[in-house]
C-alpha positions in Angstrom: -5.5 -14.6 -2.3 -6.3 -11.4 -0.9 -9.7 -11.4 -1.7 -9.8 -15.3 -0.6 -8.0 -14.1 2.6 -10.4 -10.9 3.5 -13.5 -14.0 3.1 -12.1 -16.2 5.3 -11.7 -13.5 7.9 -15.1 -12.4 7.9 -16.0 -15.8 7.9 -14.0 -16.0 11.4 -15.7 -12.5 12.3 -19.2 -14.7 11.9 -17.7 -17.7 14.1 -16.6 -16.1 16.8 -20.1 -13.8 17.2 -21.8 -17.2 16.9 -19.6 -18.4 19.4 -19.3 -15.5 21.5 -15.6 -14.5 21.0 -14.9 -11.0 21.0 -13.3 -9.6 18.3 -10.5 -7.1 17.9 -11.4 -3.9 17.1 -9.1 -2.6 14.9 -6.9 -3.5 12.0 -5.0 -5.5 14.0 -7.5 -9.3 13.0 -6.1 -8.5 9.3 -2.4 -8.8 9.4 -2.9 -11.8 12.2 -4.6 -13.8 9.9 -1.9 -12.7 7.1 0.6 -13.5 9.3 -1.5 -17.0 9.8 -1.1 -17.7 6.4 2.3 -16.9 5.9 2.9 -19.7 8.8 1.1 -21.9 7.5 2.6 -21.4 3.5 6.6 -20.3 4.6 8.1 -23.0 2.9 6.2 -21.0 -0.6 7.5 -17.9 -0.3 8.8 -16.1 -2.8 11.2 -13.6 -4.2 10.7 -10.5 -7.0 14.0 -10.6 -9.2 15.7 -7.6 -11.3 13.7 -9.2 -14.3 10.3 -9.4 -12.9 10.5 -13.2 -11.9 10.2 -14.5 -8.4 12.5 -17.0 -7.5 10.9 -19.4 -4.5 13.4 -19.3 -1.6 13.0 -22.9 -0.4 13.0 -24.3 -3.9 15.2 -21.7 -6.0 13.0 -22.8 -8.5 12.1 -19.0 -11.3 8.2 -17.9 -12.0 6.0 -15.8 -12.9 3.1 -14.9 -11.7 0.6 -16.5 -12.7 -1.6 -14.8 -15.8 -5.3 -14.7 -13.5 -3.6 -13.5 -10.0 -3.7 -9.7 -9.5 -0.8 -8.8 -9.1 -0.1 -9.8 -12.2 -1.9 -6.5 -13.4 0.7 -4.5 -10.9 3.4 -2.2 -12.8 6.5 -3.7 -12.3 7.4 -0.8 -10.3 5.3 -1.2 -8.0 5.3 -5.2 -7.3 5.7 -6.3 -4.3 9.7 -8.4 -3.4 8.2 -11.3 -1.2 4.7 -13.3 -2.8 3.4 -15.8 -0.6 2.3 -18.8 -3.1 -0.5 -21.0 -3.1 1.2 -23.6 -5.8 3.6 -23.1 -8.1 2.1 -24.8 -12.2 5.8 -26.8 -14.0 4.0 -26.0 -16.9 6.7 -24.7 -20.4 6.9 -21.0 -17.5 6.7 -21.9 -14.7 3.9 -19.5 -12.9 3.3 -19.2 -8.7 -0.9 -19.2 -8.4 -3.1 -18.0 -5.5 -0.9 -15.7 -4.8 -0.7 -12.3 -2.0 2.2 -9.5 -1.2 4.5 -10.6 1.8 5.5 -7.9 4.1 9.3 -8.6 4.7 8.7 -8.5 8.1 5.7 -10.7 8.7 8.6 -13.1 6.9 11.6 -11.6 9.0 9.7 -12.8 12.5 7.8 -15.9 11.1 11.6 -17.4 9.8 12.9 -16.5 12.9 10.3 -18.0 14.8 10.6 -21.2 13.3 14.4 -20.8 12.9 15.3 -20.8 9.6 17.4 -17.6 9.5 20.9 -17.3 8.6 23.1 -16.4 11.3 23.6 -13.0 9.5 19.8 -12.6 10.2 19.7 -12.1 6.2 17.2 -13.5 3.3 19.0 -14.4 0.8 17.2 -14.2 -3.1 20.0 -15.2 -5.2 19.3 -18.4 -6.7 22.9 -18.6 -6.3 23.2 -19.6 -2.6 
């Protein structure tokens, strides 16, 4: 998904250049693009669990990162705390496909903006909550 995001960013740059829209010269555009992706897929965010699985924060379903994902190759100690995924594949085991790491601060910002945060300002990643 990161490669896809970068490809989308490249396409957007080309379109902006073609129509005369000024581009930001910093890496801020990449953060803005990832933040927009998160905004659109806010219900598809999952939190890492101690057993290296992820639990969807919207429907509490447990899943693993799909074996074809680059994130599946990341060592457990470096695995992202939060991921945004495009699809949850429900087979004999649940898998998250087309996923990217999510910065917790971006998630907090998006969830607050959409009015879905708890009154304590905390995100629960416990499936029993």
